C-alpha positions as CSV (number, residue, x, y, z in Angstrom):
1,G,0.0,0.0,0.0
2,I,0.9,3.6,-0.1
3,G,1.7,5.4,3.0
4,I,1.5,9.3,3.3
5,V,3.8,10.7,5.9
6,F,3.5,14.3,7.2
7,F,6.5,16.0,8.8
8,G,6.5,19.1,11.0
9,G,9.2,21.6,11.8
10,S,12.0,22.7,9.7
11,K,11.6,22.7,5.9
12,N,15.2,21.6,5.7
13,N,14.5,18.3,7.2
14,T,16.6,15.8,5.2
15,D,14.6,12.8,6.4
16,S,11.5,13.7,4.5
17,T,9.2,11.9,2.1
18,G,10.8,10.6,-1.0
19,V,14.3,10.3,0.6
20,Q,15.5,6.8,0.4
21,S,18.6,5.4,2.1
22,S,20.9,2.5,1.3
23,Q,23.7,3.8,3.6
24,N,22.2,1.8,6.5
25,V,22.6,-1.4,4.5
26,E,25.6,-3.6,4.4
27,I,26.5,-7.1,3.4
28,R,28.9,-9.1,5.6
29,N,29.8,-12.6,5.1
30,G,26.8,-13.1,2.6
31,V,24.4,-11.6,5.1
32,Q,22.6,-8.2,4.4
33,Y,22.1,-6.0,7.5
34,V,19.5,-3.3,7.3
35,T,19.8,-0.9,10.4
36,I,17.0,1.1,11.7
37,N,17.1,3.5,14.6
38,A,14.0,3.6,16.7
39,R,13.6,6.7,19.0
40,G,10.8,9.2,18.5
41,G,10.0,7.3,15.3
42,Y,12.2,5.3,12.9
43,S,15.1,6.3,10.7
44,P,15.7,6.2,7.9
45,K,12.0,6.1,6.9
46,V,12.8,4.2,3.8
47,S,15.7,1.8,3.1
48,I,16.7,0.2,-0.1
49,A,18.0,-3.4,0.0
50,Q,18.7,-6.3,-2.3
51,A,16.0,-8.9,-2.7
52,N,16.9,-12.7,-2.4
53,V,19.7,-12.1,-0.1
54,P,19.8,-13.6,3.5
55,T,18.8,-10.4,5.6
56,K,18.7,-9.5,9.2
57,L,16.9,-6.3,10.4
58,V,18.9,-4.5,13.2
59,V,16.6,-2.2,15.2
60,K,18.6,0.1,17.5
61,T,17.1,1.8,20.6
62,N,18.9,4.3,22.8
63,G,16.8,5.7,25.6
64,T,13.6,4.8,23.7
65,Y,10.6,5.3,25.9
66,D,7.9,6.2,23.3
67,C,5.7,3.9,21.2
68,S,8.5,3.4,18.6
69,A,9.8,0.7,21.1
70,A,6.6,-1.3,20.4
71,L,7.5,-2.6,16.9
72,V,5.1,-4.4,14.7
73,I,6.0,-6.0,11.4
74,R,2.7,-7.6,10.3
75,S,4.0,-9.4,7.2
76,I,6.3,-11.6,9.2
77,G,4.1,-11.7,12.3
78,Y,6.5,-9.8,14.4
79,Q,5.4,-7.9,17.4
80,K,7.7,-7.0,20.4
81,I,8.5,-4.4,22.9
82,L,12.1,-3.5,22.2
83,P,14.6,-2.8,25.1
84,Q,14.8,0.9,26.0
85,T,18.6,0.8,25.0
86,G,20.0,-2.1,22.8
87,E,19.7,-3.9,19.7
88,E,17.1,-6.3,18.4
89,I,18.2,-8.5,15.5
90,I,15.2,-9.9,13.4
91,D,15.9,-12.7,10.8
92,L,13.9,-11.9,7.7
93,G,15.2,-14.9,5.7
94,A,15.8,-13.9,1.9
95,P,13.0,-11.5,1.2
96,R,11.5,-11.4,-2.2
97,A,11.2,-8.1,-4.2
98,G,8.6,-5.9,-2.5
99,T,8.3,-3.6,0.6
100,L,8.6,-4.6,4.3
101,Q,6.6,-2.2,6.4
102,G,7.2,-1.7,10.1
103,L,5.4,0.4,12.5
104,C,4.8,1.2,16.2
105,S,1.8,-0.4,17.9
106,M,-0.1,2.9,17.7
107,G,0.4,3.4,14.0
108,M,2.1,6.8,14.6
109,Y,5.5,5.9,13.3
110,N,6.5,3.7,10.5
111,F,9.3,2.7,8.2
112,A,9.7,0.7,5.0
113,V,12.5,-1.4,3.5
114,N,12.2,-1.8,-0.3
115,F,13.8,-4.9,-1.5
116,N,14.8,-4.7,-5.2
């Protein structure tokens, strides 16, 4: 589906709609790691990764007390309260081309990983 995201604050916000990042994606020893930061939302909002590659989603928290710590990824049946500070590593297998959507339990914050 299509998600519409509204951003408040500065017009110079570099993490705005349409900005996609592959800088948070790396392949080590044949495994692709996609790193998302969870605190006051998720960043980056959109990540670009390779499809059909064994992939682990790394969700980092650092003093995260808001609802972004309550992570839901419906397409893989994942739902968990993340530690307030730490790393959660989620094995995604080798995702096919498409979009993986993650969101907080309240639906206020979300992120997407586009597998190409």
